[in-house]
C-alpha angles and dihedrals in degrees: 000000000000091000090052091055092052090049092053091046091065112104096221093052090056091047091050092050091053092048090051090049091051090049092051093048091048091051097048098034108033091167095054114141123253090243090066090057091048089052091053091048090051090050090049090050090051092051093049093047089049092053090051090053091049090051092052090048091054091049091052092052 
């Protein structure tokens, strides 16, 4: 379980997950609105910012 958490903490893993989600949505819903993509990008940005904060917290400890 601990290993799984460290894998998901990695920034590139989160980025890859978001890219895969966008690819799946594009494949299944080709007529999806642009706002849906913007929402995904905002979520991705939030995940990446979160991982940076976690990293800084670990460095401080």
